[in-house]
N, C-alpha and C positions, 0 to 999 in steps of 0.2 A: 415367357421362359428366358432365363439368362443366356446370353450368347457365350459359346464355348471359347476359351482362350486358345490362341494359336501357339502360345509359348509352351515348350516342352518341359514338363515337370519330371526331372530325373534326379539321380544321386548328386549331380553337379549343382542342383538348385539348393541343396542343403549346405548352409555355411555355419561355421563356428567362429565367433569373434572372441578375441581376448578381452579382458576387462576394460581396458582403456578405449579400444575400438568401439565397444558397445556403448560406453558412456558418451563418446564423441558423436556417434551416429544417432543416438536417441537422448540428447541432453535433457529434454523436457521431462523424461521419466524420473530424473534425479534432482533437477533444480527448478522445475516448473517452466515459466516463460524465460526467454533469453533477455531481450530488451537492451537498451543502451545506457541505463542508469537513471532515466528520467522518472521512472516509477519506483515506489518503495519496495515492490515485490519483484523487481528485476533480478535476473540470475546472479549478477555480480555481488549483490548483497547477500544472497543465499550462500555463495562461496565463503564470504567473510563470516557469516553466522555459523557455518559448519565448523570453521576453525575455532572460533570463540567458544562454541558449545563445549568443545573438549576441555578448554581451559576452565570454563565454569564448573564442569563436572569435577575437576580437581579440587576446586574451592569447596564445593558441596561436600566432598569427602574429607574436608578438613586440611587441605594442603594448598598453600599459596594464597595470600590475601591481596594480591595486586596483579593486574593484567595491563600490559602496555600495548596500545594499538597505534600504528603509524600508517598513514596513507599519503604517498607523495608520488606525483607523476605516474599514476596508475598502478604503482606497486604497493602491496599491502604487507605489513609485518605485524605479527601477533606474538608477543612474548609473555609467557606465564612463569610462575615461580612455584609450580607444583612438584610432583615427584619426578617428572621427566619420563619419557618413554624408555623402557628397558633397552639398553644400548644395542643388544644383539637383534632386536626386532624392529628397529627404526624403519628400515626399508620396507619390511613386510607390512607394517601398520599403515603405510601410505600408498601401497601399490598392490596389495592382495585383497581382493574382495572377501568379505566374511572373515576378516582377521582384525582382532582388536582386544582390548582388555575388558570390554563391557559385557562380554559373554560370562565373565566371572562376576556373579551377583554380589560377592563379598567385596570385590575391588571397586565396583561402581553400583551403588544402590540408587534407585529412583532417578536414573539418568535419562536424557533425551535420546541420544543416539545409541541404538542397541543392535543395528544391523550391520555395522562395520563398513558402510558405504561412503559416508560424508566426506572425509578427508581424501579418499581415493577420487571422488568426483572433482574436488578442487584440483588435485594433481593432474588428472586427465584433461581438464578444461583450462589449464594454465600454460602459457607459452614458456613460463619459467616458474619452477617450484623448488623451494629449498626447505629442508627440515633439519633442525639441530636439537639434539637432546643432551642435557647436562645432568649427570646423576652420579652421586658419590665421588666427586672429584675427578670425573672423567667425562669426555664429550665425544660425539661423533656427528658428522654432517653428511647429508646426501642431497644431491641436486638432480632435478629432472627437467625434461623438456617435453611438454605434451604427454606426460605419463611415462616417457622413456628415461631410464636411469642414465644420467650423463657422467656423474662423478660421485664417488663414495670415499670419504676419508676414514682411515682407520681410527680406532679409539686412541685417544691420547689424554694425558693428564691436563687438568685446567683448574683454575681457581674461581670460576664463575659460580653463581648461585644455581642450585638445582632448578630444573624446569625445562620447558620446551619452547623453541622458537620456530615459527613457520612464516615463510615469506613467499609471495606468489604474485604473478602478473596475469590477469585474465587474458585468454587468448583472443586476439582481435579477429581471428578467423571464425570464431564462434560469436563473440560480442562485438558487433560492428560499431566503430567509433564510440566506444563506451566512455563514460565519465562518471566518477563517483560524486554523488551529491553529499557533501559533508553533513548537511542538516539531517538527512536520513540516517547516517551513521551515528550521529549524536543521539537521535531518538532511540535507536537500537541499544546503545550503551547505557542510556538513561534507564531503559526498561530492565536491563541486566542489573543495574545498581539497585533499583527499587525491589527487585526480586531476590536479591542476595545482600541482605543488610550486613554492613561491615566490610564488603568487598570494595576495593578502590580500583577504578578503571581510568586509565589515562589515554586520551586520544589527541595526538599531535600537541601534547602539552596541556590539554584541558582535562580537568579532573571531574569524575562522576562518582558520587558517593551518596548513600542514603542511610538514615537512622530509623525511619518509620515505615519502610516498606510501601505497601499500596496506598497508604495515606499520603505519602509524598508524591506518588505517581499521579493520583487523582488531582491533588493541588496543582501540580505542574501542568496538567492537561486541561483543566477546567477553563472554558472560554466564556462562561456565563456567571452571573451572580447566583449563588446557591440559595435555595429556599429554607435550608436548615443545615446545621453543621454536618460534615461528613461522618457517616456511620462507619466505624472501623472495627471489624470483628475477626479474630484469628484464634486458631488452635493448631495442634500438631498437624502438619500436612495440608492445611487449608487456611486461606486468608481471603477476606472480602472487604471492599470499601465501596460506598455508594452515597449519592445524594440526588436531589432533583433540582433542575433549573427551570426557568419560565419558558424555555424553548420547546420546540416540537421534536419528535423522534426519540430514539433510544441509542445510547452509545456505550459500548462495552470494550474493555481491555481484558482478554482472557489468556491464561497461561497454564501450561502443564509442564512440570519439572523444569521451569525456567524458559520453556519454548513459547514464543508468542503465537498463539493459535488464532490467527487473524480471521479464520472462517468459523471459529467457535467449535462446536461439537457437543458431545454428550454432557460435559461438565457445565457448559454455558446454558444449554437447554434446561438442565436440571435446576440451575440457579434461577433462571427467569421464572420457571414454574414454581419453585419454592417461595420466591418473593410474593407472588400472587396468592398462593395458598395461605401463607402466614398472615398477610394483610387481611384477607377475607375473614379468617378466624379471629383476628384481633379486633376488627371493627364490627364483626358479626353481620357482614353484608356481602352479598354475592356480586362484587364489583366486576365489571368487564376487565379482562387482563390488560387491554390497551390503555385503559384509564389509569390503572395502577402504575404502569410503566412509562406513561407519556412523560418525556423530559428527564428520564433517569440517565445518570452517568455513573457507571459502575466498573469495578475491576474485581476479577476473581483469579486466584492462583491456587493450584492444587499440586501435590506431589504424590504420585502413585508408582507402584512397581510395574515394570514392563508395559508401558503405555502402547496402545495400538493406534497409529495414525492412519488416515485414509490415503496418504500419499507420502513419497519420500521427503517432500518439502515440509511435512509435519505442520500444516496450517489448520488441520481439523482433526479433533480427537474422535476416535471410533470406539474406544474402550467402554465396556459396560460395567466393569468391576474395578474396585480400588486396587486389587492385586489378584493374581490367579486364584480362583476358587474362593475369593473373598466376598464381602458384602456388595450389594448393588451400588454403583456409583451414584445413581439417582437417589436412592434411599439415604445414603451417607450424607450427601449434600443437603437433602431436604431436612433431615434430622438436625443437622448443624444450624441451618438457617432458622428453622422453626423455633428451636430452643433459644438461640442467642439473640435473634432479632425480636422475638416476642418479649424477652426480658428487657431488651434495650428500649423498646417502645413504652413499656410500663414504667421504666425508670426515667424516661425523658418525654414527658407529656407535650413539651413545646414542639419537639420533632414530630410526634404523632399528630398533633393538631395541624401543623404546616403541611404534612403529607396528605391528610384528609382533605384540606382545602384544595390542594392541587388535583386530587382525584375528582372531587366534585366539579371543579372548573372544566376538566377534560371531559367529564361525563356530560355536562351541559352543552359544550361545544359540539361533541359528537352527535348528540341527539338533534341539535339545531341544524346540522348539515346532512342528516341522514337522508331526508327526502331529496335534497338537491343532489347529493352524491349518487343516488340511484339513477336519476334522470341523466346526470352527467356521464356516468359509466355506459349507459345505453347509447348516448350520443357519440361517445368515443368509439365504441365498437362499430357503430354504423359508419362513422367517419373513416375508420381504418379500411373499411370495405370499399368506400366510394371516392376517397381523395388520395392524393399523392404526397401528403405532408411527410409521411414516413416511408422511405425507401429502405427496406430492411435488408439484412445480409442473410446468406443461405445457411450458415452453420446453425446447429441446434444450440442456441445460446444458453439454455438452462442445463446443459449437460455438464458433467464433471470432466470432460475432455480437456486437454491442455489448450485447445483452440479458444476456450472461453477467455483465457488470459489475454488473448490478442483482440478480443471484440471491442470495436470502437463505434461510437455514435458521434457524428459531426452535426453540430447545431449551427445552421447558417441562415442567412436572411436574403430573400430575393431570388428570382428565378434564374438569373444569370450565374450567380455564385453557386447556388445549389446544383444547377445544371452541370457546371464544370466539375464539381466534386463527384457528382453522381456518375458521370462518364469515366472519370479518372480512377475511382476507388477500386479496391479489391472487393468484389461483390461477395466473396466468401466470408470476410471478417469485418467489413466496414459498412455501416449504415449511415443514412443521411436524414435529418429532420429539418424541414424547411419552415422557417418562421414567416408569418405574414405581417410585415412591418415591424415597428418597435413593440416589444412586449410591454405590458402594464407595469408601472412602478408599484411593487407589492409591499414596499416598506410600511410597517405599522399595521398592515391588514391581517385579518385572521385567516385560518386555513379554509374558511368558507369560500374565499376567492379562488382557491385552487380548482374548485369544482364549478364555480360560476363562470370563470374565464375560460373560453374554449381553447385558447393556445396553451395555457398552463395545464388544463385537464388532459389534453391530448399528449403533451410532453410527459406528464406524469405517467400516463398509461403506456407510452412508448418505452419508458425506462422501467416500468413495473415496480414502482417504489411506494405505492400507496400504503403498504403494510410494513415498510422497512426495507433494509438492504438485502435480506436473505435471498430474494428472487430477482435482484438487480440483473437486467438483461445484458448490460454492457459494462465491461471492466473500465473502459476509458470513455469519459464524456468530454468531447473536445469542442470548445466554442470557437467557431471559425467565422470571424467578421472582418470587414475591411479595416485597414490601418488608418482610418480617418476619424473625424469627430463623431459622425453618426455610428460608425462601427464600434468605437470605444463606448459610446452611450449604450448600445445594445448589449455589449459585453457586461457593462456595469449592472444593467437591469436584470440580466440572467443570473449573475452572481448574487444579486439581492434576493431573487426568488429562491435560489438554492440555500443561501444562508438563513433566510427567514423561515423556510418550511422544512428543508431537508439538509440541515447543517452537517449530518453525518457523511453525506456525499463528499464534502470538502475535507472534513476531518479524517476521512479514510482514504484520502488521496485518489479520488476517482475523477476529479475535474481538472481539465487542462485548457490552456490557450494555444491555438495553432499559430505557429510563427511562419509567415510566408515572406518571400523576399520582397524588398522594396524596389530593388533595381535589377536590371539585366544588363550586363556589360559583355559585348561580344565583338569579335572580328570574324573574318572568313574561316578561321581555323578552330576557334574555341569560344565557348559561352560560359560565363561565370555569373551565378546568381548571388546577390549580395543582400544581407539581412539588415545592414545598418550602414551609416555613412563611412565608417572606417573601412569596412569590407569593400565598399565602392571605390575608395581611394586606392586601396591595395590592388584591386582588379585592374584599374586603369594603368597603374604603374607596371603591372605584369604584362598586359597585352600591348600597351604602347600604341603609337600611331593613330591617335584619336579614334578609339573604338566607338561603336554605336552604343548609346546608353538609353535605356528605357526606364522610366519611373512608373511602376504599377500603382494606380490609384485605387483599385478595387479588385476583389477576387475574380469578378466576372471578366476582367481584362486578361486574365491568364488563361491561355488555351488549355483544353483538356490534356493534350499531349505533354505540355509543360507541367501541368498540375501533378502528373504522376510522379514527378521528381520530388514533390514536396509533401506527399502523404504516403510515401512508400517506406522502405526500410530505414531511410535516413530522415524521416519526418522529425522536425524540430518541435518539441512540445515544451511549454512552460507550465510546470505544475502549480496549481493554485493551493496555497496553504495559508493558515492563520498563524501569524507570528506576533510576538510581543505579549505583554501582560493583559491587554484589554480584552473585554468580552466580545462575543459576536454582536450583542445588542449595542455596545459602545461603538463598534466598528460601523454598523449600519447607521447609527445616529450621526456619526461624523460625516459619512459620505453621502447619505441619502436623506438626512433630516433637514431641519431649517438651516438656511445659509448663515454661517458665522464668520467673524473676522479670521479665525484660525483656518477655516477651510478656504477662504479667499486667499490668504497668504500661501497656503499649500498649492493652490492652483497656479498662482502667479510664479511661484518659485520653481514649479515643475513643468511649466508650459513649454512645449516645443512647437515653435511656429512652423507651419507647413512649408514656408519659403526656405527654411533652413535645410530641408531635405531635397529641394529641387536643384539638381545640377544644371549648369548652363546648357549642356549638350542634350538635355532631355528631349526625347521624341514622343509624340502622342501615341 
């Protein structure tokens, strides 16, 4: 029986918060996770997206063909050239919940933001917020601090082009030590360009523009050689593009009314189902769905009226209909795919043949490993009961609660390193997987090895990624190895495993490298941890008087008490991403294939000798 609370529950217990107090008290309800900018879904990017969404909606309605975005020293400015907010309602639109033009379906059709919250959340969570509207030769400006109106200028004539300007600085009281990753912003703006053909977006002087929509998006994001030319199909309010690569897994880019639904939803589920159904009917064979979709890279974009999302961050669509009282979303997408894809396959037999060969190859491999897979999964279940390779965290990681955004799995090697992290971690949100020695080099091997190799099979089970990322148990997978040659080798072998068999983990920004300090510089009054040589030099200059300097050679040398500083709120993570024009296979060939003169030159040119990091004052 639950123990009775000793706290008195009276009228004084009932509180009423104003709009900005509620947003600041429960920011996760409005922007998901907070973060410091190292992850693509951190809150500072949601703030930027909320502002840009309003400008995009103007373009969709036929007003303004250009949006300018500037990010400098933590301050964001977004300027569009649409109609401009009606001047008498500028303050209300950014500071009164449930106030906005999108309740008028004639003014904004098939918009993303329909609840009047987005810009208010940006205002409340910013240490500085400014909005300026230019309309019909007049302008007005309002400035806020953490949601409180600080200054409002009266309307005055101006000769600026119509539109809206919003400038803000995320509040460091909410976003600790945040830093914008310009690569993430460029990806966001690229997606906006692909989804809004003809719209020009400028970011710090760099232009983003698309003429071919999702076809351009897929070409820009493909990291493998394709098995057949990209299939590109579109009609009013729906567009799809897809192809297959030789790699494993499935990768999707899904959008609703221009919103990047990173968690998919009704429309993506309908598309995946429709592709399988159409292929089965075309080839007249009951293929396994996993074989049909293995290696697919696809994008789908739809526009519907009054979309219903499963959270304020709008990352997953929950709508069942294309518009209120309209046809089923599932049937609409299924009919579109069935008609257009079936016609395409009949008209393009080379594509049909290439796809069939891919399906048959996946089918052969799946059947080959079926027996091994069953035994391996039984072994993994038994291992989870009897060994300590995985020290899990307490929260229910498959829930939809905001805590899932903070879930982290550290992959480390050796008892001392895993022991330090295990003792230091937040047991509610951080888990530890301990490797036994160096993992196998999986380059060039088939997925059969995932089940035959005990380490890989247990790691796959810990992550719960056997059937894709839908049930991924941890939002962040952090490789935590020593900063020496052996540690770097383990890091490389783990990245090879992920890129070889589960590339979508990297492509969807789930994999990180833990940065731990190389040096500790201290005197009797202060301790400074340094992550590189320059920080060490700066720390010595600051402390003076020949401070004590320690060079950490391994994670196991860092005490659990100290480790808490490095895996807490100020944890430094380096995201792993695929850059450049080369494919994943080309990347693996270069780093993990046969030794070549080019790779030898790369190693020589980038080699950092251990002695260069050793200060004279080093203590063991």
